DSSP file (Angstrom, degrees, kcal/mol; ACC not computed):
  #  RESIDUE AA STRUCTURE BP1 BP2  ACC     N-H-->O    O-->H-N    N-H-->O    O-->H-N    TCO  KAPPA ALPHA  PHI   PSI    X-CA   Y-CA   Z-CA
    1    1 A M     >        0   0    0      0, 0.0     4,-2.2     0, 0.0     5,-0.2   0.000 360.0 360.0 360.0 -39.6   27.2   -2.6   13.0
    2    2 A L  H  >  +     0   0    0      1,-0.2     4,-2.3     2,-0.2     5,-0.1   0.869 360.0  52.3 -66.4 -36.4   26.7   -5.8   11.1
    3    3 A K  H  > S+     0   0    0      2,-0.2     4,-2.3     1,-0.2    -1,-0.2   0.882 108.0  52.0 -66.3 -37.4   23.3   -6.3   12.7
    4    4 A L  H  > S+     0   0    0      2,-0.2     4,-2.5     1,-0.2    -2,-0.2   0.925 110.7  46.8 -64.4 -44.9   22.2   -2.8   11.7
    5    5 A V  H  X S+     0   0    0     -4,-2.2     4,-2.5     1,-0.2    -2,-0.2   0.910 112.7  50.2 -63.6 -42.0   23.2   -3.4    8.1
    6    6 A G  H  X S+     0   0    0     -4,-2.3     4,-1.8     2,-0.2    -1,-0.2   0.884 110.7  49.7 -62.9 -38.6   21.4   -6.8    8.1
    7    7 A L  H  X S+     0   0    0     -4,-2.3     4,-1.6     2,-0.2    -2,-0.2   0.911 111.6  47.9 -66.8 -43.0   18.3   -5.2    9.5
    8    8 A V  H  < S+     0   0    0     -4,-2.5    -2,-0.2     1,-0.2     7,-0.2   0.918 113.2  48.0 -64.0 -43.0   18.3   -2.4    6.9
    9    9 A L  H >< S+     0   0    0     -4,-2.5     3,-1.0     1,-0.2    -1,-0.2   0.832 107.4  56.7 -68.0 -31.0   18.8   -4.9    4.1
   10   10 A H  H 3< S+     0   0    0     -4,-1.8    -1,-0.2     1,-0.2    -2,-0.2   0.889 113.6  39.1 -66.2 -38.2   16.0   -7.1    5.5
   11   11 A Y  T 3X S+     0   0    0     -4,-1.6     4,-2.3     1,-0.2     3,-0.3   0.139  81.5 117.0 -97.3  19.2   13.5   -4.2    5.3
   12   12 A M  H <> S+     0   0    0     -3,-1.0     4,-2.9     1,-0.2     5,-0.2   0.852  70.4  55.2 -60.0 -39.3   14.8   -2.8    2.0
   13   13 A P  H  > S+     0   0    0      0, 0.0     4,-2.2     0, 0.0    -1,-0.2   0.912 111.4  45.3 -61.3 -39.1   11.6   -3.4    0.0
   14   14 A L  H  > S+     0   0    0     -3,-0.3     4,-2.0     2,-0.2     5,-0.2   0.909 114.1  48.2 -68.2 -42.3    9.6   -1.4    2.6
   15   15 A I  H  X S+     0   0    0     -4,-2.3     4,-3.3     2,-0.2     5,-0.3   0.898 112.1  50.2 -64.2 -40.8   12.3    1.4    2.6
   16   16 A F  H  X>S+     0   0    0     -4,-2.9     4,-2.2     2,-0.2     5,-2.0   0.902 109.5  51.3 -64.0 -41.8   12.3    1.4   -1.2
   17   17 A G  I  <>S+     0   0    0     -4,-2.2     5,-1.2    -5,-0.2    -2,-0.2   0.901 120.1  34.0 -63.2 -41.1    8.5    1.7   -1.3
   18   18 A I  I  <5S+     0   0    0     -4,-2.0    -2,-0.2     3,-0.2    -1,-0.2   0.888 124.7  41.2 -81.4 -40.9    8.4    4.6    1.1
   19   19 A G  I  <5S+     0   0    0     -4,-3.3    -3,-0.2    -5,-0.2    -2,-0.2   0.779 132.6  12.8 -83.1 -27.5   11.6    6.3    0.1
   20   20 A F  I  X5S+     0   0    0     -4,-2.2     4,-1.6    -5,-0.3    -3,-0.2   0.771 126.2  45.8-115.3 -49.3   11.5    6.0   -3.7
   21   21 A L  I  ><S+     0   0    0     -5,-2.0     4,-3.0     1,-0.2     5,-0.2   0.878 106.7  59.3 -68.7 -36.8    8.1    5.0   -4.9
   22   22 A A  H  ><S+     0   0    0     -5,-1.2     4,-2.2    -6,-0.3    -1,-0.2   0.945 110.1  40.0 -61.4 -50.9    6.1    7.4   -2.7
   23   23 A P  H  > S+     0   0    0      0, 0.0     4,-2.4     0, 0.0    -1,-0.2   0.876 115.7  53.5 -65.4 -33.5    7.7   10.6   -4.1
   24   24 A L  H  X S+     0   0    0     -4,-1.6     4,-2.1     2,-0.2    -2,-0.2   0.926 110.1  46.1 -64.6 -44.5    7.6    9.1   -7.6
   25   25 A I  H  X S+     0   0    0     -4,-3.0     4,-2.2     2,-0.2    -1,-0.2   0.895 111.7  52.6 -64.2 -40.4    3.8    8.4   -7.3
   26   26 A A  H  X S+     0   0    0     -4,-2.2     4,-2.2    -5,-0.2    -2,-0.2   0.910 110.1  47.8 -62.7 -42.3    3.2   11.8   -5.9
   27   27 A Q  H  X S+     0   0    0     -4,-2.4     4,-2.9     1,-0.2     5,-0.2   0.887 110.2  52.2 -65.8 -38.4    5.0   13.5   -8.8
   28   28 A M  H  X S+     0   0    0     -4,-2.1     4,-1.9     2,-0.2     6,-0.2   0.894 109.4  49.8 -65.2 -38.6    3.1   11.3  -11.3
   29   29 A I  H  X>S+     0   0    0     -4,-2.2     5,-1.8     2,-0.2     4,-0.5   0.928 114.6  44.5 -63.9 -44.6   -0.2   12.4   -9.7
   30   30 A E  H ><5S+     0   0    0     -4,-2.2     3,-0.9     1,-0.2    -2,-0.2   0.923 113.8  48.4 -66.7 -45.1    0.8   16.1   -9.8
   31   31 A R  H 3<5S+     0   0    0     -4,-2.9    -1,-0.2     1,-0.3    -2,-0.2   0.835 109.7  52.6 -66.3 -32.6    2.1   15.9  -13.4
   32   32 A A  H 3<5S-     0   0    0     -4,-1.9    -1,-0.3    -5,-0.2    -2,-0.2   0.614 109.7-125.0 -78.0 -11.1   -1.0   14.1  -14.6
   33   33 A G  T <<5 +     0   0    0     -3,-0.9    -3,-0.2    -4,-0.5     2,-0.2   0.747  57.0 152.1  75.1  22.9   -3.1   16.9  -13.1
   34   34 A L      < -     0   0    0     -5,-1.8     2,-0.4    -6,-0.2    -1,-0.2  -0.484  37.4-139.8 -84.2 156.1   -5.1   14.4  -11.1
   35   35 A T        -     0   0    0     -2,-0.2     6,-0.1     6,-0.0    -5,-0.0  -0.941  12.8-132.1-115.3 141.5   -6.8   15.2   -7.8
   36   36 A V    >   -     0   0    0     -2,-0.4     3,-1.1     4,-0.4     4,-0.3  -0.727  34.5-101.4 -90.7 138.5   -6.9   12.8   -4.9
   37   37 A P  G >  S+     0   0    0      0, 0.0     3,-1.3     0, 0.0    -1,-0.1  -0.154 101.2  20.8 -58.4 153.5  -10.3   12.2   -3.3
   38   38 A Y  G 3  S-     0   0    0      1,-0.3    -2,-0.0     2,-0.0     0, 0.0   0.624 124.4 -77.3  63.8  17.5  -11.1   13.9    0.0
   39   39 A G  G <  S+     0   0    0     -3,-1.1    -1,-0.3     1,-0.2     2,-0.2   0.745  77.8 165.8  70.1  24.0   -8.5   16.6   -0.5
   40   40 A I    <   -     0   0    0     -3,-1.3    -4,-0.4    -4,-0.3    -1,-0.2  -0.497  42.4-107.9 -72.5 140.6   -5.6   14.4    0.5
   41   41 A A     >  -     0   0    0     -2,-0.2     4,-2.1     1,-0.1     5,-0.2  -0.379  23.2-121.4 -65.7 145.7   -2.1   15.7   -0.5
   42   42 A P  H  > S+     0   0    0      0, 0.0     4,-2.5     0, 0.0     5,-0.1   0.858 113.1  54.6 -58.8 -34.8   -0.5   13.8   -3.4
   43   43 A L  H  > S+     0   0    0      2,-0.2     4,-2.5     1,-0.2     5,-0.2   0.898 106.8  50.3 -66.8 -38.5    2.5   13.0   -1.2
   44   44 A A  H  > S+     0   0    0      2,-0.2     4,-2.1     1,-0.2    -1,-0.2   0.910 111.6  48.2 -64.3 -41.1    0.2   11.4    1.4
   45   45 A A  H  X S+     0   0    0     -4,-2.1     4,-2.6     1,-0.2     5,-0.2   0.907 111.7  50.5 -64.4 -40.5   -1.4    9.4   -1.3
   46   46 A G  H  X S+     0   0    0     -4,-2.5     4,-3.1     1,-0.2     5,-0.3   0.883 108.9  51.5 -63.8 -38.6    2.0    8.4   -2.6
   47   47 A L  H  X S+     0   0    0     -4,-2.5     4,-2.3     2,-0.2     5,-0.2   0.895 111.5  47.2 -65.3 -39.5    3.1    7.3    0.9
   48   48 A V  H  X S+     0   0    0     -4,-2.1     4,-2.4     2,-0.2     5,-0.2   0.957 117.7  40.9 -66.3 -49.0    0.1    5.2    1.3
   49   49 A I  H  X S+     0   0    0     -4,-2.6     4,-2.5     2,-0.2    -2,-0.2   0.947 119.7  44.0 -65.6 -48.7    0.4    3.5   -2.1
   50   50 A G  H  X S+     0   0    0     -4,-3.1     4,-2.6    -5,-0.2    -1,-0.2   0.883 114.6  50.0 -64.3 -38.8    4.2    3.1   -1.9
   51   51 A G  H  X S+     0   0    0     -4,-2.3     4,-2.6    -5,-0.3    -1,-0.2   0.912 112.6  45.9 -66.5 -42.6    4.1    1.9    1.7
   52   52 A L  H  X S+     0   0    0     -4,-2.4     4,-2.4    -5,-0.2    -2,-0.2   0.903 114.4  48.2 -66.1 -40.5    1.4   -0.7    1.0
   53   53 A W  H  X S+     0   0    0     -4,-2.5     4,-2.2    -5,-0.2    -2,-0.2   0.909 113.6  47.3 -66.8 -41.2    3.3   -1.8   -2.1
   54   54 A G  H  X S+     0   0    0     -4,-2.6     4,-2.3     2,-0.2    -2,-0.2   0.894 112.2  49.8 -65.3 -40.3    6.6   -2.0   -0.2
   55   55 A A  H  X S+     0   0    0     -4,-2.6     4,-2.5     2,-0.2     5,-0.3   0.895 109.8  51.7 -64.9 -39.6    4.9   -3.9    2.7
   56   56 A H  H  X S+     0   0    0     -4,-2.4     4,-2.6     1,-0.2     6,-0.4   0.929 112.1  45.8 -60.7 -45.2    3.4   -6.3    0.2
   57   57 A A  H  X S+     0   0    0     -4,-2.2     4,-1.8     1,-0.2    -2,-0.2   0.870 111.8  53.5 -66.2 -35.8    6.8   -6.9   -1.3
   58   58 A Q  H  < S+     0   0    0     -4,-2.3    -2,-0.2     1,-0.2    -1,-0.2   0.935 117.4  34.0 -64.1 -47.4    8.3   -7.3    2.1
   59   59 A F  H  < S+     0   0    0     -4,-2.5    -2,-0.2     1,-0.2    -1,-0.2   0.833 124.2  41.5 -82.9 -32.2    5.9  -10.0    3.3
   60   60 A R  H  < S-     0   0    0     -4,-2.6    -3,-0.2    -5,-0.3    -2,-0.2   0.754 100.9-128.6 -86.6 -24.5    5.3  -11.8    0.0
   61   61 A G  S  < S+     0   0    0     -4,-1.8     2,-0.3    -5,-0.3    -4,-0.1   0.518  78.6  65.7  90.2   5.0    9.0  -11.7   -1.1
   62   62 A R  S    S-     0   0    0     -6,-0.4    -2,-0.2    -5,-0.1    -1,-0.2  -0.984  74.1-129.4-154.1 161.4    8.3  -10.3   -4.5
   63   63 A W              0   0    0     -2,-0.3    -6,-0.1     1,-0.2    -1,-0.1   0.763 360.0 360.0 -85.0 -27.4    7.0   -7.1   -6.1
   64   64 A I              0   0    0     -7,-0.1    -1,-0.2    -8,-0.1    -7,-0.0   0.416 360.0 360.0-107.5 360.0    4.4   -8.6   -8.4
């Protein structure tokens, strides 16, 4: 159980990027009335942006 908690905490930036930032970015795209190129759904665009940002934070060790 302790290893599972440690594993989840280790990947927390990636989980935060996908679980929180992705829906937030999708809502911001929808509320702003923007369209994503190639007909991609706003949630898919949010998942890509949030996932990349979370992965960046995971590997670099910081968000900025």
